matplotlib code that plots the C-alpha trace (Angstrom):
import matplotlib.pyplot as plt

x = [-15.7, -19.2, -19.1, -21.8, -23.5, -21.9, -19.0, -18.9, -16.0, -15.8, -14.2, -11.5, -8.8, -6.0, -2.4, -0.6, 2.5, 2.7, 3.8, 6.1, 7.7, 9.2, 10.8, 8.0, 5.0, 7.1, 9.7, 8.2, 6.2, 7.1, 5.7, 4.4, 6.5, 6.5, 8.0, 10.2, 12.8, 16.2, 18.4, 19.8, 15.5, 15.6, 18.7, 17.2, 14.7, 15.9, 18.4, 14.7, 14.1, 14.9, 10.5, 10.5, 7.9, 10.7, 11.9, 8.8, 7.4, 10.6, 13.3, 16.4, 17.7, 20.0, 16.4, 13.2, 12.2, 14.5, 13.3, 9.6, 10.8, 13.0, 9.7, 7.6, 9.9, 9.8, 6.7, 5.8, 8.6, 7.6, 3.8, 5.2, 7.7, 4.3, 6.0, 3.2, -0.4, -4.4, -6.9, -9.6, -12.0, -12.9, -13.2, -13.3, -10.8, -11.8, -7.8, -7.1, -4.4, -4.0, -0.8, -1.7, -4.8, -4.5, -7.2, -8.2, -10.1, -11.6, -12.1, -9.6, -11.5, -11.3, -12.6, -15.0, -13.2, -16.0, -17.4, -17.5, -13.3, -12.3, -8.7, -7.4, -3.7, -1.9, 0.2, 3.8, 3.4, 6.7, 5.7, 2.7, 3.9, 6.5, 4.1, 2.1, 4.5, 5.8, 2.1, 1.3, 4.3, 3.5, -0.3, -0.6, -2.1, 0.5, -0.3, -4.0, -4.1, -6.0, -9.3, -11.6, -15.9, -17.7, -20.5, -22.9, -20.4, -22.4, -22.3, -24.6, -23.9, -20.5, -19.3, -21.2, -19.8, -16.4, -17.1, -18.6, -15.5, -12.9, -14.0, -13.8, -9.9, -8.2, -6.5, -2.8, -1.9, 1.5, 3.5, 5.5, 8.7, 6.9, 5.0, 1.6, -0.1, -1.9, -5.3, -7.2, -10.4, -11.8, -15.2, -17.1, -21.0, -23.3, -25.1, -22.1, -21.0, -24.6, -24.6, -21.2, -22.7, -25.5, -23.8, -21.1, -23.7, -24.6, -20.8, -17.9, -14.9, -11.6, -8.4, -6.2, -3.0, -2.3, -3.2, -0.6, -1.5, -5.6, -4.4, -2.0, -5.3, -6.7, -4.4, -3.8, -7.5, -7.0, -4.7, -6.5, -7.4, -10.3, -11.1, -14.6, -16.6, -16.2, -12.3, -9.8, -8.6, -11.9, -10.9, -8.4, -6.9, -7.6, -8.6, -11.7, -12.3, -15.5, -13.5, -17.0, -16.2, -12.3, -10.2, -7.0, -4.5, -3.3, 0.9, 3.2, 5.2, 8.2, 10.6, 14.3, 15.9, 19.0, 20.7, 20.0, 22.4, 21.0, 22.9, 21.4, 18.1, 18.6, 19.6, 17.0, 14.5, 15.3, 12.3, 9.9, 9.6, 10.6, 13.6, 13.9, 17.4, 16.2, 18.1, 18.0, 17.0, 15.2, 11.9, 11.8, 11.6, 8.7, 7.2, 8.3, 6.5, 3.1, 3.3, 3.7, 0.1, -0.4, 1.8, 5.6, 8.1, 11.4, 14.8, 16.6, 20.4, 21.3, 20.3, 22.5, 20.6, 17.3, 15.0, 11.8, 10.6, 7.0, 4.8, 5.4, 5.0, 1.1, 2.0, 4.6, 0.9, -1.1, 1.3, 2.2, -0.6, -3.4, -6.7, -8.7, -8.5, -10.8, -9.2, -8.8, -6.2, -4.2, -3.7, -2.3, 1.0, 1.6, 0.3, 2.4, 5.5, 5.2, 3.9, 5.9, 8.9, 9.6, 8.4, 9.1, 12.1, 14.3, 12.8, 13.5, 12.3, 9.2, 11.0, 11.8, 15.4, 14.8, 12.2, 12.0, 9.7, 10.1, 7.0, 9.9, 11.6, 14.2, 15.1, 14.5, 17.0, 19.2, 19.2, 19.1, 22.3, 23.6, 23.2, 24.1, 20.9, 17.8, 14.9, 11.8, 8.9, 6.1, 2.8, -0.4, -3.5, -6.8, -8.6, -11.9, -10.0, -9.0, -12.5, -13.8, -11.2, -11.8, -15.5, -15.4, -13.7, -10.4, -6.8, -4.1, -0.2, 1.3, 2.2, -0.1, -0.8, -0.2, -2.8, -2.8, -2.2, -1.1, -1.9, 1.3, 2.6, 3.0, 0.0, -2.5, -2.2, -4.1, -3.1, -5.1, -4.0, -6.9, -8.9, -12.5, -15.5]
y = [-18.2, -16.6, -12.9, -11.2, -8.1, -6.0, -5.6, -7.4, -5.6, -8.1, -7.3, -8.9, -8.7, -6.4, -6.5, -4.3, -2.9, -2.8, 0.9, -0.7, -2.4, 0.0, 3.0, 4.7, 4.0, 6.0, 4.1, 0.2, 1.6, 1.4, 2.8, 0.0, -3.0, -1.8, 1.5, 0.5, -0.7, 0.4, -1.7, 1.6, 2.1, -1.2, -0.6, 2.4, 1.0, -1.9, 0.2, 2.9, 0.7, -3.3, -4.4, -2.6, -3.9, -3.6, -7.3, -8.8, -7.4, -7.3, -9.9, -10.1, -13.7, -15.4, -17.2, -16.9, -19.5, -18.5, -15.0, -16.2, -18.5, -16.1, -13.8, -16.6, -16.5, -13.3, -13.0, -15.5, -14.7, -11.0, -12.2, -14.4, -11.7, -9.4, -7.0, -7.1, -8.3, -8.2, -6.5, -7.9, -8.4, -8.2, -5.1, -2.6, 0.1, 3.8, 5.0, 9.1, 10.1, 13.8, 16.3, 20.1, 20.3, 16.5, 14.4, 11.3, 8.7, 4.9, 1.9, -0.5, -4.5, -7.9, -7.9, -10.8, -12.0, -12.3, -9.1, -6.3, -5.2, -3.5, -3.9, -1.5, -3.0, -6.6, -7.5, -9.4, -12.9, -13.6, -10.8, -12.5, -16.0, -14.3, -12.6, -15.6, -17.7, -14.8, -14.5, -18.7, -18.9, -15.8, -16.9, -13.0, -9.9, -7.7, -4.3, -2.8, -2.4, 0.5, 0.7, 3.2, 3.6, 6.1, 7.1, 10.1, 12.5, 13.0, 12.3, 9.0, 5.2, 4.1, 7.6, 8.3, 5.8, 7.2, 11.1, 10.1, 7.8, 10.7, 12.7, 10.1, 9.3, 6.9, 3.7, 4.8, 8.7, 8.8, 10.9, 9.3, 11.1, 11.9, 14.5, 12.6, 12.4, 8.6, 7.6, 4.2, 3.9, 0.7, 0.0, -2.7, -1.4, -3.6, -0.8, 1.2, -2.2, -2.8, 0.5, 0.6, -3.4, -1.8, 0.7, -0.9, -3.9, -1.6, -0.4, -1.8, -1.2, -0.3, -1.1, 2.1, 0.9, -2.9, -5.3, -7.8, -8.4, -8.7, -11.3, -13.0, -12.8, -15.3, -16.9, -18.6, -18.7, -20.7, -23.3, -24.1, -27.2, -27.0, -23.0, -22.1, -19.0, -18.8, -19.3, -16.3, -17.4, -16.2, -11.8, -9.8, -7.0, -3.7, 0.2, 0.9, 4.8, 6.9, 9.2, 10.7, 12.7, 12.1, 12.1, 10.0, 11.9, 9.8, 9.9, 8.9, 5.4, 5.7, 2.9, 2.6, 0.5, -0.9, -2.6, 0.4, 3.3, 6.8, 6.8, 3.2, 4.2, 7.8, 6.1, 3.7, 6.6, 8.1, 8.6, 6.5, 10.1, 14.0, 14.2, 17.1, 17.7, 19.4, 21.8, 22.6, 20.3, 17.4, 20.1, 22.2, 18.1, 17.4, 21.0, 20.9, 17.1, 18.0, 20.8, 18.9, 17.6, 14.0, 10.5, 12.6, 10.9, 12.1, 10.0, 10.5, 9.0, 11.1, 14.4, 16.3, 14.7, 15.5, 15.1, 15.1, 12.2, 13.4, 13.3, 9.4, 8.0, 7.6, 5.0, 3.5, 3.6, 1.8, -1.1, -1.5, -0.8, -3.2, -2.0, -4.0, -1.9, 1.5, 4.7, 6.1, 2.8, 3.1, 6.8, 6.2, 7.2, 3.5, 1.8, 3.5, 3.0, -0.3, -1.5, 1.3, 2.1, -1.0, -3.7, -2.5, 0.1, -0.9, -4.8, -4.9, -8.2, -7.9, -8.9, -7.6, -7.5, -5.7, -3.1, -1.4, 0.8, 3.1, 6.1, 9.1, 10.8, 11.7, 7.5, 7.3, 9.3, 8.1, 4.7, 5.0, 7.0, 4.3, 1.4, 3.4, 2.8, 4.7, 6.0, 7.3, 9.4, 9.5, 11.3, 10.5, 9.2, 10.9, 8.2, 9.4, 7.3, 4.7, 4.2, 4.1, 1.6, -0.6, -0.6, -1.6, -4.8, -3.3, -3.2, -0.7, -1.6, -2.7, 0.3, 2.9, 4.7, 5.8, 6.9, 7.8, 8.9, 5.1, 3.4, 3.2, -0.4, -1.3, 0.3, -3.1, -6.5, -9.6, -12.8, -15.8, -18.5, -17.1, -14.9, -17.2, -15.5]
z = [-1.9, -3.2, -3.2, -0.7, -1.6, 1.2, 2.5, 6.5, 8.8, 11.7, 14.9, 16.2, 20.0, 18.4, 19.7, 20.4, 22.2, 25.8, 26.3, 29.5, 27.9, 24.8, 24.3, 22.7, 20.1, 17.1, 17.6, 17.0, 14.5, 10.4, 7.4, 5.2, 4.0, 0.7, 1.4, 3.8, 0.6, 1.2, 3.5, 5.1, 6.5, 8.0, 9.6, 11.2, 11.9, 13.8, 15.8, 17.0, 19.0, 19.6, 19.4, 16.0, 14.0, 10.8, 12.5, 12.1, 8.2, 6.9, 8.5, 8.0, 7.0, 4.5, 3.0, 2.5, 4.2, 7.2, 7.4, 7.9, 10.6, 12.2, 12.4, 13.4, 16.5, 16.8, 17.5, 19.0, 21.7, 22.1, 22.8, 25.6, 27.3, 27.1, 25.1, 22.1, 24.4, 23.2, 24.1, 26.1, 23.6, 20.0, 18.4, 15.4, 15.7, 15.0, 14.0, 12.9, 11.1, 11.1, 10.2, 9.2, 6.8, 6.2, 8.1, 8.0, 10.1, 9.1, 10.5, 11.5, 11.5, 10.0, 6.6, 4.6, 1.5, 0.1, -0.3, -3.1, -2.9, -5.9, -7.5, -9.6, -10.1, -10.9, -8.4, -8.9, -8.5, -6.3, -4.5, -3.4, -2.7, 0.4, 1.6, 1.8, 2.7, 5.7, 7.2, 7.3, 9.6, 11.3, 11.5, 11.7, 9.9, 10.7, 9.2, 7.7, 3.8, 3.0, 1.2, 0.4, 0.2, -1.1, 1.8, 1.5, 3.1, 5.7, 9.4, 9.4, 9.8, 9.7, 10.4, 12.8, 15.3, 14.3, 14.5, 18.2, 19.3, 18.3, 21.5, 23.9, 25.6, 22.6, 23.4, 22.1, 20.3, 19.4, 16.5, 13.6, 12.6, 9.6, 11.6, 11.3, 14.3, 15.2, 17.5, 17.4, 19.7, 20.0, 19.5, 21.1, 22.1, 20.1, 18.8, 17.0, 16.2, 14.2, 12.9, 11.2, 10.3, 8.4, 6.6, 5.3, 4.3, 1.3, 0.3, -1.8, -1.8, -3.2, -2.4, -2.5, -1.4, 0.1, -3.5, -2.8, 0.7, -0.4, -3.2, -0.2, 2.2, -0.6, -1.4, 2.7, 2.9, -0.2, 1.0, 4.0, 3.9, 6.5, 5.5, 6.6, 6.1, 10.3, 10.1, 10.6, 7.1, 5.4, 6.5, 6.2, 8.3, 6.8, 7.2, 5.4, 4.9, 3.4, 0.9, 0.4, 4.2, 4.3, 0.8, -0.1, -1.6, -4.1, -5.4, -8.1, -7.6, -9.1, -11.3, -11.1, -13.4, -12.1, -14.9, -17.2, -17.6, -18.3, -22.0, -22.9, -22.0, -24.2, -27.0, -27.4, -27.2, -31.2, -33.0, -29.8, -28.2, -27.9, -24.8, -23.4, -21.1, -18.1, -16.2, -12.5, -8.9, -9.0, -7.9, -11.3, -13.4, -11.3, -11.8, -15.6, -15.7, -13.9, -16.5, -19.2, -21.6, -22.9, -22.1, -20.1, -17.4, -16.0, -16.5, -13.9, -13.3, -10.6, -8.4, -11.3, -14.2, -16.1, -19.1, -20.3, -22.1, -24.2, -27.6, -28.1, -31.7, -32.3, -34.3, -32.1, -29.3, -31.6, -31.9, -28.4, -26.8, -26.7, -28.4, -26.4, -23.0, -22.5, -23.9, -20.4, -19.9, -22.9, -22.3, -19.5, -18.5, -16.4, -19.0, -21.9, -19.4, -19.5, -22.7, -24.4, -22.7, -20.9, -23.2, -26.8, -26.8, -23.5, -23.2, -19.6, -17.8, -16.0, -12.6, -9.0, -9.8, -13.1, -11.7, -8.6, -7.0, -4.9, -3.4, -3.2, -5.9, -3.7, -2.8, -7.1, -8.1, -5.2, -5.7, -9.6, -9.2, -6.8, -9.5, -12.5, -13.6, -15.0, -12.8, -14.0, -13.0, -12.9, -11.9, -10.0, -11.6, -10.0, -7.6, -9.8, -12.8, -10.9, -9.1, -12.8, -14.1, -11.2, -11.7, -15.4, -14.1, -16.1, -14.2, -14.5, -14.4, -11.1, -8.7, -11.1, -7.9, -3.9, -1.2, 1.2, 4.2, 4.6, 7.6, 10.5, 10.9, 14.4, 16.5, 15.8, 15.2, 14.3, 14.8, 13.5, 15.8, 18.1, 16.5, 15.6, 14.6]

ax = plt.figure().add_subplot(projection="3d")
ax.plot(x, y, z, "-o")
ax.set_aspect("equal")
plt.show()
């Protein structure tokens, strides 16, 4: 697919829950699939409401093929029963998230895959294959990935449409368990759609959250024998946010090494890093990490076990970190973690069964304790560093950052069997 000069965000007929068929919108929503990683998290969502979206994004069955069939069958049944119903006409959707001082607004639509979209992280092939099989079986995009672009920082173009629209009555409003209030509006006016299209045609986007889903969209398009630019498979469901107007939050993603006991992890560090035990609780360990200059990590084997790693051996860095990348990339904590600690020191296989990625520090520490393994707690990378590297065509190690707030899953879906542009 040839890359176009700007972004093309296409209207679609959103598939949404019928409010009278579910206990509440809150009860059927979920965090993104890769945030719901613990089995008890899936069970909690499944029991919140029999129609919770987790049954589509993380179906539970004995093998992958059965899981994918189950999701497709569940989606078809819910549509037939009127639990999920399509909106009357194609639209772009204004989406707002608010919690305290945090306010994020953006546009949900079907983004053409041939636009200028910059990835900043590598992906795990097995995850892409699994997501592709799920979306192919269901012929649906279940959750929008999060993209950012840099507008003028003023209420013009697409932003002007957004900020006019939020004064109208929303299609839905709900507050999720994390305290975020969500509102959604449909934009169908031809003049508004034209203004958005004209503005975005001059923009390029950075993938903030959803690299695996973006790679999945491309994989699915490539697998369509008769795919054309008019095919619904030539676009994918996204949320576009102007970060000049609504800055994103950036948080770290932590690693859990379930097969590496803490004692073995620490023993392997002799001479490679300075290692210091940290007294106190998790919050104190994270504070110490934040204040440490240079590359640094916290290792944890449980809620009462924390060690600070810093001052990596310069010779070890020179020997293990690639030299054909910009200095900013070579100095990233994630680069040092993967090149030095995981590959050279601990020799951890690059496989999902050997490395788990968790967004919440408490969950990472708990999972390490449960498996007798080691959690590696990380610091966030700034959005500006991410964007500068992406614009140079340099990808960061996978799961280097967590941008947010992430869109809630379950407020709007996109089906591809009847979505033709």
